[in-house]
C-alpha positions as semicolon CSV with decimal commas, in nm:
position;residue;x (nm);y (nm);z (nm)
1;X;10,441;7,619;-2,011
2;X;10,327;7,852;-1,739
3;X;10,463;8,203;-1,777
4;X;10,396;8,556;-1,657
5;X;10,209;8,814;-1,868
6;X;10,422;9,130;-1,899
7;X;10,238;9,449;-1,994
8;X;10,287;9,778;-2,170
9;X;10,062;10,034;-2,001
10;X;9,870;10,339;-2,121
11;X;9,991;10,690;-2,036
12;X;9,757;10,977;-1,943
13;X;9,847;11,344;-1,978
14;X;9,706;11,554;-1,697
15;X;9,687;11,917;-1,594
16;X;9,881;11,827;-1,280
17;X;10,127;11,579;-1,440
18;X;10,502;11,600;-1,474
19;X;10,818;11,419;-1,591
20;X;10,895;11,179;-1,304
21;X;10,755;10,872;-1,480
22;X;11,045;10,919;-1,721
23;X;11,303;11,037;-1,468
24;X;11,228;10,763;-1,209
25;X;11,133;10,466;-1,433
26;X;11,273;10,570;-1,773
27;X;10,930;10,531;-1,933
28;X;10,884;10,693;-2,278
29;X;10,626;10,948;-2,162
30;X;10,426;11,144;-2,420
31;X;10,487;11,489;-2,269
32;X;10,611;11,680;-1,964
33;X;10,255;11,676;-1,829
34;X;10,225;11,299;-1,796
35;X;10,025;11,226;-1,484
36;X;9,942;10,855;-1,498
37;X;10,051;10,517;-1,624
38;X;9,767;10,268;-1,630
39;X;10,015;9,983;-1,585
40;X;9,787;9,680;-1,548
41;X;9,444;9,771;-1,681
42;X;9,153;9,613;-1,867
43;X;8,948;9,935;-1,851
44;X;8,820;10,065;-2,183
45;X;8,971;10,407;-2,109
46;X;9,326;10,269;-2,096
47;X;9,382;9,898;-2,158
48;X;9,728;9,746;-2,112
49;X;9,885;9,530;-2,382
50;X;10,076;9,203;-2,339
51;X;10,435;9,228;-2,462
52;X;10,555;8,866;-2,432
53;X;10,458;8,507;-2,505
54;X;10,173;8,359;-2,707
55;X;9,934;8,644;-2,616
56;X;10,170;8,922;-2,731
57;X;9,968;9,211;-2,872
58;X;9,646;9,115;-2,690
59;X;9,501;9,357;-2,435
60;X;9,425;9,248;-2,082
61;X;9,057;9,306;-2,167
62;X;9,095;9,060;-2,459
63;X;9,236;8,798;-2,225
64;X;8,965;8,849;-1,964
65;X;8,696;8,813;-2,231
66;X;8,852;8,530;-2,432
67;X;9,079;8,331;-2,201
68;X;8,907;8,281;-1,869
69;X;9,142;7,991;-1,794
70;X;9,424;8,238;-1,727
71;X;9,237;8,369;-1,424
72;X;9,109;8,041;-1,277
73;X;8,771;8,200;-1,239
74;X;8,629;8,517;-1,392
75;X;8,368;8,662;-1,167
76;X;8,205;8,980;-1,294
77;X;8,178;9,131;-1,635
78;X;8,505;9,326;-1,602
79;X;8,860;9,254;-1,478
80;X;8,825;9,377;-1,119
81;X;9,153;9,559;-1,051
82;X;9,355;9,843;-1,202
83;X;9,715;9,928;-1,114
84;X;9,839;10,283;-1,179
85;X;10,145;10,495;-1,114
86;X;10,067;10,865;-1,062
87;X;10,311;11,157;-1,081
88;X;10,161;11,463;-0,919
89;X;10,380;11,762;-1,013
90;X;10,105;11,983;-0,870
91;X;9,801;11,910;-0,655
92;X;9,528;11,684;-0,785
93;X;9,172;11,799;-0,741
94;X;8,996;11,725;-0,416
95;X;8,769;11,433;-0,505
96;X;8,562;11,140;-0,387
97;X;8,455;10,812;-0,543
98;X;8,121;10,628;-0,519
99;X;8,066;10,273;-0,396
100;X;7,954;9,999;-0,633
101;X;7,580;10,053;-0,591
102;X;7,597;10,428;-0,657
103;X;7,850;10,383;-0,938
104;X;7,643;10,126;-1,118
105;X;7,320;10,324;-1,074
106;X;7,461;10,659;-1,183
107;X;7,765;10,586;-1,403
108;X;7,713;10,229;-1,524
109;X;8,040;10,103;-1,380
110;X;8,194;9,989;-1,053
111;X;8,260;10,226;-0,770
112;X;8,619;10,292;-0,668
113;X;8,791;10,183;-0,351
114;X;9,167;10,231;-0,380
115;X;9,494;10,239;-0,192
116;X;9,824;10,425;-0,232
117;X;10,183;10,323;-0,183
118;X;10,405;10,634;-0,176
119;X;10,699;10,576;-0,413
120;X;10,850;10,921;-0,380
121;X;10,763;11,244;-0,202
122;X;10,931;11,580;-0,174
123;X;11,000;11,717;0,174
124;X;10,684;11,861;0,322
125;X;10,454;11,704;0,062
126;X;10,093;11,654;0,177
127;X;9,782;11,466;0,086
128;X;9,418;11,544;0,160
129;X;9,277;11,246;0,349
130;X;8,929;11,286;0,490
131;X;8,737;11,584;0,627
132;X;8,623;11,746;0,954
133;X;8,247;11,772;0,890
134;X;8,033;11,591;1,146
135;X;7,708;11,587;0,944
136;X;7,596;11,602;0,584
137;X;7,456;11,950;0,649
138;X;7,791;12,070;0,776
139;X;7,967;11,905;0,482
140;X;7,733;12,077;0,236
141;X;7,769;12,417;0,405
142;X;8,149;12,404;0,415
143;X;8,164;12,305;0,048
144;X;7,913;12,562;-0,069
145;X;8,088;12,843;0,121
146;X;8,434;12,728;0,012
147;X;8,576;12,686;0,362
148;X;8,837;12,435;0,249
149;X;9,088;12,495;0,526
150;X;8,816;12,421;0,779
151;X;8,680;12,117;0,591
152;X;8,983;11,925;0,465
153;X;9,217;11,704;0,668
154;X;9,578;11,702;0,548
155;X;9,868;11,468;0,622
156;X;10,235;11,494;0,543
157;X;10,376;11,191;0,361
158;X;10,713;11,028;0,294
159;X;10,831;10,744;0,071
160;X;10,709;10,407;0,191
161;X;10,387;10,536;0,343
162;X;10,066;10,348;0,265
163;X;9,707;10,473;0,266
164;X;9,380;10,286;0,223
165;X;9,113;10,504;0,055
166;X;8,767;10,343;0,067
167;X;8,491;10,473;-0,154
168;X;8,330;10,776;0,011
169;X;8,665;10,917;0,130
170;X;8,740;11,278;0,033
171;X;9,101;11,282;-0,084
172;X;9,368;11,440;-0,304
173;X;9,729;11,363;-0,384
174;X;9,944;11,669;-0,332
175;X;10,215;11,810;-0,553
176;X;10,558;11,646;-0,535
177;X;10,422;11,297;-0,470
178;X;10,445;10,981;-0,683
179;X;10,235;10,680;-0,586
180;X;10,145;10,333;-0,696
181;X;9,768;10,296;-0,679
182;X;9,579;9,970;-0,658
183;X;9,208;10,025;-0,720
184;X;8,884;9,879;-0,846
185;X;8,862;9,895;-1,224
186;X;8,667;10,218;-1,247
187;X;8,723;10,566;-1,389
188;X;8,450;10,744;-1,196
189;X;8,571;11,048;-1,004
190;X;8,363;11,327;-0,850
191;X;8,555;11,652;-0,812
192;X;8,475;11,855;-0,502
193;X;8,728;12,137;-0,551
194;X;8,990;12,211;-0,816
195;X;9,159;12,528;-0,683
196;X;8,983;12,733;-0,955
197;X;9,244;12,613;-1,206
198;X;9,203;12,684;-1,574
199;X;9,279;12,433;-1,849
200;X;9,462;12,508;-2,171
201;X;9,129;12,585;-2,336
202;X;9,071;12,861;-2,081
203;X;8,792;12,676;-1,900
204;X;8,772;12,536;-1,550
205;X;8,724;12,163;-1,505
206;X;8,378;12,040;-1,417
207;X;8,289;11,994;-1,051
208;X;8,040;11,734;-0,922
209;X;7,914;11,885;-0,599
210;X;7,577;11,709;-0,574
211;X;7,723;11,364;-0,640
212;X;8,019;11,434;-0,409
213;X;7,796;11,523;-0,117
214;X;7,577;11,222;-0,186
215;X;7,859;10,967;-0,172
216;X;8,090;11,113;0,093
217;X;8,111;10,918;0,418
218;X;8,020;11,142;0,716
219;X;8,183;11,164;0,960
220;X;8,521;11,054;0,823
221;X;8,678;10,763;1,009
222;X;9,037;10,656;0,942
223;X;9,039;10,286;0,851
224;X;9,242;10,070;1,086
225;X;9,526;9,884;0,912
226;X;9,711;9,597;1,071
227;X;10,029;9,553;0,866
228;X;10,170;9,204;0,896
229;X;10,524;9,121;0,794
230;X;10,653;8,767;0,734
231;X;11,023;8,688;0,681
232;X;11,083;8,431;0,405
233;X;11,449;8,335;0,359
234;X;11,605;8,638;0,188
235;X;11,277;8,831;0,165
236;X;11,001;9,002;0,355
237;X;10,633;9,000;0,270
238;X;10,419;9,267;0,425
239;X;10,040;9,258;0,390
240;X;9,937;9,621;0,359
241;X;9,561;9,582;0,329
242;X;9,309;9,305;0,272
243;X;8,936;9,347;0,211
244;X;8,657;9,227;-0,017
245;X;8,801;9,422;-0,313
246;X;9,171;9,343;-0,299
247;X;9,468;9,224;-0,099
248;X;9,787;9,425;-0,145
249;X;10,134;9,312;-0,035
250;X;10,485;9,456;-0,041
251;X;10,762;9,217;-0,140
252;X;11,128;9,292;-0,071
253;X;11,379;9,040;-0,208
254;X;11,747;9,040;-0,114
255;X;11,884;8,718;-0,261
256;X;11,645;8,435;-0,332
257;X;11,287;8,362;-0,220
258;X;11,016;8,118;-0,333
259;X;10,641;8,169;-0,326
260;X;10,333;7,948;-0,355
261;X;10,009;8,056;-0,516
262;X;9,752;8,183;-0,262
263;X;9,511;8,354;-0,503
264;X;9,364;8,278;-0,847
265;X;9,611;8,523;-1,007
266;X;9,847;8,795;-0,888
267;X;9,935;9,142;-1,024
268;X;10,296;9,253;-0,965
269;X;10,469;9,590;-1,010
270;X;10,845;9,623;-0,969
271;X;10,924;9,956;-0,802
272;X;11,296;9,904;-0,756
273;X;11,596;9,682;-0,828
274;X;11,639;9,402;-1,078
275;X;11,651;9,026;-1,080
276;X;11,498;8,712;-1,218
277;X;11,161;8,547;-1,194
278;X;11,193;8,169;-1,222
279;X;10,892;7,956;-1,314
280;X;10,932;7,581;-1,384
281;X;11,307;7,631;-1,442
282;X;11,242;7,904;-1,699
283;X;11,403;8,240;-1,626
284;X;11,229;8,575;-1,691
285;X;11,424;8,896;-1,630
286;X;11,244;9,161;-1,434
287;X;11,350;9,511;-1,329
288;X;11,231;9,843;-1,195
289;X;10,934;9,962;-1,395
290;X;10,805;9,617;-1,504
291;X;10,445;9,513;-1,448
292;X;10,315;9,162;-1,491
293;X;10,045;8,914;-1,393
294;X;10,112;8,563;-1,264
295;X;9,814;8,375;-1,416
296;X;9,633;8,088;-1,253
297;X;9,859;7,823;-1,409
298;X;10,159;7,950;-1,209
299;X;10,152;7,749;-0,887
300;X;10,500;7,833;-0,756
301;X;10,769;8,082;-0,847
302;X;11,105;8,209;-0,725
303;X;11,263;8,554;-0,733
304;X;11,642;8,604;-0,733
305;X;11,816;8,938;-0,705
306;X;11,735;9,266;-0,533
307;X;11,372;9,357;-0,595
308;X;11,114;9,583;-0,438
309;X;10,758;9,499;-0,554
310;X;10,394;9,564;-0,483
311;X;10,168;9,264;-0,547
312;X;9,788;9,241;-0,539
313;X;9,504;9,007;-0,607
314;X;9,124;9,036;-0,601
315;X;8,933;8,985;-0,277
316;X;9,069;8,851;0,048
């Protein structure tokens, strides 16, 4: 029988984390400084674990390594995507990620292109998205002299906003924002600026100025997104971004809607509501806070209920 793979994720405590992962999703967070849930992950630093069916207790990494048939094909040594939910109680560091070639050469892992769907945001909350430098020399000078107000571009955000963050983009999630992040499976981050914050051990976190300058795209150019929405019976499907790394879609179900497989496998996160996932006449309950993969054997499926979801798959 074809069935979804539901996952239990890995929590990460962070200097900037908070309690919203519990308050919003009722997750059993480890502390009041919980910053991240690695919800669908095969990364060594936070693998997710299957909680249903014949593979219960296996990690996603186990399945990628041992059961290639679940993914139709298995290009690459690692599962390519990672889905997170981040709760920024305070500002994250200003940072930038390398592309694949730099990441593999310097860190031994993929680079990180990512995108953010804003789940919740306090009034006036902002992100850092890009910079104003017009040359590497100007970028280097503004960083070394700490002219952050002159360097950094900021944008106010609200729930439902979406941002594509290619590798090489200087960025930071601001305090009071919760996002769902779809990214390449990488944990490489170069910190540019951390507000001179001190950790519990009394020390400042490490900065990576040389690497940051090396990988930052100059000048910054906002990527052009062409959101496309298709109405399907009692649902809408909006394609938020599609590129060589991932395609990300927003599904809103109000009633009943059926889907046909258009990718080798699909990652799904339920951000709101509750309902049923029906595969080959078998019913699986799903609700806000659930995360699952539809493996390659699932050719068609139907959702019933009221559900708000973000779905993704590798490549275009």
